[in-house]
C-alpha positions in Angstrom: 16.6 9.4 -69.7 16.5 13.4 -69.3 15.6 15.8 -71.6 18.8 17.5 -71.7 20.9 14.0 -72.3 17.8 13.3 -75.4 18.9 16.7 -76.9 22.2 16.1 -76.5 22.1 12.5 -78.3 19.6 14.2 -81.2 22.6 16.9 -81.7 25.4 14.6 -81.9 23.4 13.1 -84.7 22.4 16.1 -86.4 26.7 16.8 -86.2 27.5 13.5 -87.6 24.3 13.5 -90.6 26.2 16.9 -91.5 29.9 16.4 -91.5 29.2 13.2 -93.4 27.4 13.9 -96.8 27.8 16.1 -99.3 25.5 18.8 -98.7 27.3 19.4 -95.4 30.7 20.0 -97.3 32.7 23.6 -96.2 30.1 23.4 -93.7 31.6 25.1 -90.6 30.7 24.0 -87.1 29.9 27.6 -84.9 29.0 28.9 -81.4 27.9 27.1 -77.9 27.4 23.4 -79.6 31.2 24.0 -80.9 32.0 24.3 -77.4 30.2 21.5 -76.6 30.7 19.4 -78.8 34.4 20.1 -79.8 35.9 22.3 -76.5 33.8 20.3 -74.0 32.2 23.1 -72.7 30.4 23.0 -69.6 27.7 24.5 -71.2 25.1 23.0 -73.5 23.6 24.5 -76.3 19.8 24.9 -77.4 20.8 25.1 -81.2 23.5 24.1 -83.7 24.8 26.8 -85.0 26.7 26.7 -88.6 28.7 29.2 -90.6 28.2 29.4 -94.7 29.6 31.5 -97.3 27.6 30.9 -99.7 23.8 31.1 -100.9 22.0 30.5 -97.9 18.7 30.0 -99.4 19.7 26.5 -101.6 22.0 25.4 -98.2 19.0 25.5 -96.4 16.9 23.7 -98.9 20.0 20.9 -99.2 19.8 20.1 -95.6 16.4 20.1 -95.1 16.0 16.8 -97.6 19.4 15.6 -96.1 17.5 15.8 -92.9 14.1 14.2 -94.1 15.8 11.0 -95.5 18.8 9.9 -93.5 18.8 12.3 -89.7 15.2 11.6 -89.3 14.5 7.6 -90.1 18.2 7.3 -88.5 16.6 9.2 -84.7 13.7 7.5 -85.3 15.2 3.8 -85.4 18.5 4.9 -82.9 15.7 6.0 -80.3 12.4 6.3 -81.2 11.6 9.5 -82.2 9.5 10.9 -84.9 10.3 13.6 -86.3 10.1 16.6 -88.9 12.5 18.9 -90.5 11.2 22.3 -91.8 11.9 25.6 -93.2 11.9 28.8 -89.9 9.4 31.7 -89.8 9.4 34.5 -88.5 11.4 37.8 -87.2 14.7 36.2 -86.4 14.2 33.2 -89.7 13.6 36.3 -92.1 16.9 38.0 -91.2 19.4 38.4 -94.2 21.9 37.2 -92.0 20.7 33.9 -91.3 18.3 31.0 -92.0 16.9 28.6 -90.0 15.5 25.2 -90.1 13.2 23.8 -87.1 14.0 20.0 -86.7 10.9 19.0 -84.0 11.2 15.6 -82.3 8.3 13.4 -80.3 7.2 9.9 -79.1 3.6 9.1 -80.0 1.8 8.1 -77.3 4.3 10.0 -74.7 3.2 13.2 -73.5 5.9 16.3 -73.3 8.4 13.8 -75.3 8.4 16.7 -78.1 11.7 18.4 -77.9 12.5 21.5 -80.9 16.4 21.6 -82.1 16.8 24.8 -84.2 19.3 24.8 -86.9 20.4 27.5 -87.8 22.8 28.6 -91.1 25.1 31.6 -90.6 28.0 34.1 -91.3 30.9 34.9 -89.2 33.4 37.5 -89.8 37.1 34.9 -90.0 40.6 36.2 -90.3 41.9 32.6 -89.6 41.6 29.8 -92.3 39.2 27.4 -91.3 40.4 24.4 -88.9 38.8 20.6 -88.7 39.1 18.9 -85.8 37.5 15.5 -84.7 35.2 13.8 -82.2 34.8 10.4 -81.5 36.2 9.7 -85.3 33.8 12.4 -86.9 36.2 14.7 -89.3 34.0 18.5 -88.1 35.4 21.9 -90.0 35.3 24.9 -87.4 37.1 28.1 -87.2 40.1 28.7 -85.0 39.9 29.7 -81.1 40.0 33.0 -81.9 37.6 33.6 -84.6 35.2 31.5 -82.3 35.2 34.1 -79.6 35.2 36.6 -81.5 32.6 36.1 -82.8 31.3 36.1 -79.3 31.7 38.9 -78.4 30.7 40.6 -81.9 27.0 39.0 -81.4 26.6 41.0 -78.5 26.2 43.6 -80.5 25.1 42.5 -83.6 21.8 41.2 -82.6 18.3 42.1 -82.6 18.4 40.9 -79.1 20.9 40.1 -76.6 21.1 36.3 -75.8 22.9 36.1 -72.1 24.6 32.8 -73.3 26.5 34.4 -75.5 27.8 36.2 -71.5 28.4 32.6 -70.1 30.2 31.7 -73.2 32.7 34.5 -73.2 33.7 34.4 -69.8 34.5 30.6 -70.4 36.6 30.8 -72.8 37.6 34.4 -72.9 41.3 32.8 -72.9 41.0 32.3 -76.4 41.2 35.4 -77.6 44.6 36.0 -79.5 46.9 38.6 -78.0 46.1 40.8 -81.0 42.7 40.6 -80.2 41.9 44.7 -79.4 43.1 44.9 -83.5 41.3 41.7 -84.7 37.9 42.6 -83.0 38.2 46.3 -84.0 38.4 45.5 -87.5 35.5 42.8 -87.5 33.5 45.9 -86.2 34.3 47.6 -89.3 33.5 45.1 -91.3 29.9 44.5 -89.8 28.9 48.4 -89.5 29.4 48.1 -85.6 29.5 52.0 -84.4 31.7 52.5 -81.2 28.2 54.7 -80.6 26.1 51.6 -80.6 28.7 49.3 -78.7 29.0 51.8 -76.6 25.5 52.0 -75.6 25.1 47.8 -75.1 27.6 48.6 -72.8 26.3 51.4 -70.8 22.9 49.1 -70.3 24.9 46.0 -69.0 26.3 48.2 -66.7 23.2 50.6 -65.8 21.0 47.0 -65.8 23.2 44.6 -63.4 19.8 43.7 -61.6 18.4 42.7 -64.6 21.6 41.3 -66.7 22.6 39.3 -63.8 19.8 37.1 -63.1 19.0 36.1 -66.5 22.7 35.2 -66.7 22.6 33.5 -63.2 19.4 31.5 -65.2 21.3 30.0 -68.9 23.6 28.8 -65.6 20.8 26.9 -63.7 19.5 24.7 -67.3 22.4 24.9 -69.2 25.0 24.7 -67.2 27.1 21.2 -66.0 25.9 21.2 -62.2 29.1 21.0 -60.6 30.1 24.3 -62.5 26.7 25.4 -61.6 27.6 25.2 -58.0 31.7 26.3 -58.2 30.1 29.4 -59.9 27.5 30.4 -57.5 29.5 30.5 -54.8 32.0 32.6 -56.7 29.5 34.7 -57.4 27.1 33.6 -60.3 25.8 36.0 -63.0 27.8 39.1 -60.8 31.1 37.4 -61.9 30.0 36.3 -64.7 29.5 40.3 -66.3 31.7 41.7 -64.5 33.9 39.5 -66.6 32.8 40.4 -70.0 33.0 44.1 -69.1 36.1 43.9 -68.4 37.1 41.4 -70.7 35.4 44.2 -73.3 37.2 47.6 -71.4 40.6 45.7 -72.2 39.8 46.0 -75.7 39.1 49.0 -75.8 35.2 49.1 -76.7 34.6 51.2 -74.3 36.9 54.2 -75.3 35.2 57.1 -75.7 37.6 58.8 -78.5 36.1 55.9 -80.5 33.0 57.6 -81.3 31.5 59.1 -84.4 
């Protein structure tokens, strides 16, 4: 079985395990996995993100225990992978807004079988009540469509470094923006203390280094998109099409308005 299919089988088990045990109560599925599993996104995700309002360190410890006790034996029994669940380390894992659990899986004696699957606990700003959705009988808490797509947009400015997968998700789900998205996004920017100058700097960089960003978007599309969808996007303009659409979206929300700078 191809690695992408293997990764997604493991992701499904992680989401089901979290969503059906007390340690996962009120953990909210966000990010690319939310779009993939609950919106049938054409892009596969390389990690699993959850929104959590309370103490992230405590929740990280609870999930590590849950994964070691329940998930790892299940993965070994169903798919033949041995595994580990460890506290993530590194600059991103030390962020006050992020806790990471490094899940790793491998088959004994099988070269190149190792799969790394980070699980991230973070926090996004939500203006709407949380929702519950289902896939194959599992109840999964998740933000509203509007809060989700806004979180993807704000990630362009709030992450330590830009992730081009966010641009792809923005292109795919930009129709989820609410009619009042401009005011919602600006309110969230104020809560996150994202200055207009910082936002403009990111947008300027996307414009001024188009070749680099277009190539990086193309790489995400090649590695993570459904092949048919990727070919359709390539024929329509590829990474340049995605980049232009996101810049147009930001302009339509007034994020590039010079009068907003302070």
